[in-house]
C-alpha positions in Angstrom: 215.0 119.0 32.8 215.8 115.3 32.4 212.8 113.0 31.9 212.7 110.1 34.4 213.3 106.7 32.8 210.8 104.3 34.3 210.9 100.5 34.4 208.2 100.5 31.7 210.4 102.7 29.4 213.3 100.3 30.0 211.3 97.2 29.1 209.7 98.9 26.1 213.1 100.0 24.8 214.7 96.6 25.4 211.8 94.9 23.6 212.0 97.3 20.7 215.8 96.8 20.5 215.4 93.0 20.5 212.8 93.2 17.7 215.0 95.6 15.7 218.1 93.4 16.0 216.1 90.4 14.7 214.7 92.5 11.8 218.3 93.6 11.0 219.4 90.0 11.0 216.6 88.8 8.8 217.1 91.7 6.3 220.9 91.0 6.2 220.2 87.3 5.4 217.6 88.2 2.8 220.1 90.7 1.2 222.9 88.1 1.4 225.0 90.7 3.3 226.8 89.4 6.4 225.2 90.8 9.6 228.6 91.5 11.0 229.1 94.1 8.4 225.8 95.9 9.1 226.8 98.8 11.4 223.5 99.3 13.3 223.5 97.1 16.4 224.8 99.8 18.7 222.6 102.4 16.9 219.6 100.3 17.8 220.7 100.1 21.4 221.1 103.9 21.5 217.9 104.9 19.7 215.7 102.3 21.5 217.4 102.6 24.9 217.9 106.4 25.2 215.5 107.9 22.6 215.8 111.4 24.0 219.6 111.6 23.8 220.9 114.0 21.1 222.8 111.2 19.3 219.6 109.2 19.1 217.8 111.9 17.0 217.3 111.3 13.3 219.8 114.0 12.2 222.6 112.3 14.2 221.4 108.8 13.4 221.1 109.2 9.6 223.6 112.0 9.1 226.3 110.4 11.3 226.2 107.1 9.4 226.2 108.7 6.0 229.0 111.2 6.9 231.2 108.6 8.6 230.8 106.2 5.6 231.7 108.9 3.1 234.7 109.8 5.2 235.7 106.1 5.2 235.2 105.7 1.4 237.1 108.9 0.6 240.0 107.7 2.8 240.0 104.3 1.3 240.1 105.8 -2.2 243.2 107.8 -1.3 245.1 105.4 0.9 243.7 101.9 0.2 243.0 99.5 3.0 245.4 99.5 5.9 245.2 99.4 9.7 246.6 103.0 10.0 244.1 104.3 7.5 241.3 102.6 9.3 242.3 104.2 12.6 242.9 107.6 11.0 239.5 107.6 9.2 237.6 106.9 12.5 239.2 110.0 14.0 238.4 112.1 11.0 234.8 110.9 11.0 234.4 111.8 14.6 235.6 115.3 13.9 233.4 115.7 10.8 230.3 114.4 12.7 231.0 117.0 15.5 231.4 119.8 12.9 228.2 118.9 11.2 226.2 118.4 14.4 225.5 114.8 13.4 227.6 113.1 16.2 226.3 109.5 16.5 229.0 107.4 18.3 227.8 104.1 16.8 228.6 105.5 13.3 232.3 105.5 14.2 232.3 101.8 13.2 231.3 102.7 9.6 234.7 104.0 8.3 236.5 101.2 10.2 234.4 98.6 8.3 234.8 100.5 5.0 238.6 100.7 5.2 239.2 97.3 6.9 237.0 95.4 4.5 237.8 97.4 1.3 234.1 98.2 0.8 232.8 99.7 -2.4 230.7 102.9 -2.8 227.6 100.8 -2.9 228.1 100.2 0.9 226.9 103.8 1.3 223.5 103.0 -0.2 223.0 99.5 1.2 223.3 98.8 4.0 224.1 102.3 5.3 221.6 104.8 3.9 218.8 102.2 3.6 219.5 100.8 7.0 219.7 104.2 8.8 216.4 105.3 7.2 214.7 102.0 8.1 216.0 102.3 11.6 214.7 105.9 11.9 211.3 104.8 10.6 211.2 101.7 12.9 212.1 103.9 15.9 209.4 106.4 15.0 206.8 103.6 14.8 208.0 101.8 17.9 208.3 104.9 20.2 205.1 106.5 19.0 202.8 103.5 18.6 204.1 100.9 21.0 205.9 102.8 23.7 203.4 105.7 23.3 206.0 108.4 23.7 206.7 111.0 21.1 209.9 110.4 19.2 212.0 112.1 17.9 212.5 115.2 20.1 213.4 116.9 16.8 213.8 115.7 13.2 216.6 118.1 12.2 
């Protein structure tokens, strides 16, 4: 049974998304890492706007970003940066996310960023792992304390 999305839920999700985007921007400036290379804007929209969706659960949010980034880094280490490798690695990341039950569509940008911008393995730690974990913690706080709805539906 699908839960009805009320206007209050929409406003709460939109407000939470706006706050999260601003926090992401501030953190990227503080870390001297260009916000355009931080792959969480669409994840924020998904997790804040449709918190009950399967791709918005922590397993998919964190796992999808980590797995997609690793796929991108492995592809980059084998092929080097190129447009065809960037396209190929997005497809592979999609398949691996499905196979591991971590499908998170916004994470599809991670391998594209990795290969297109010749990112190092440190990209996996920051911004990806740190950012995904911070987003999950933020979503938990926002949905449970501000929106007053239990999130996540399941952790794993």
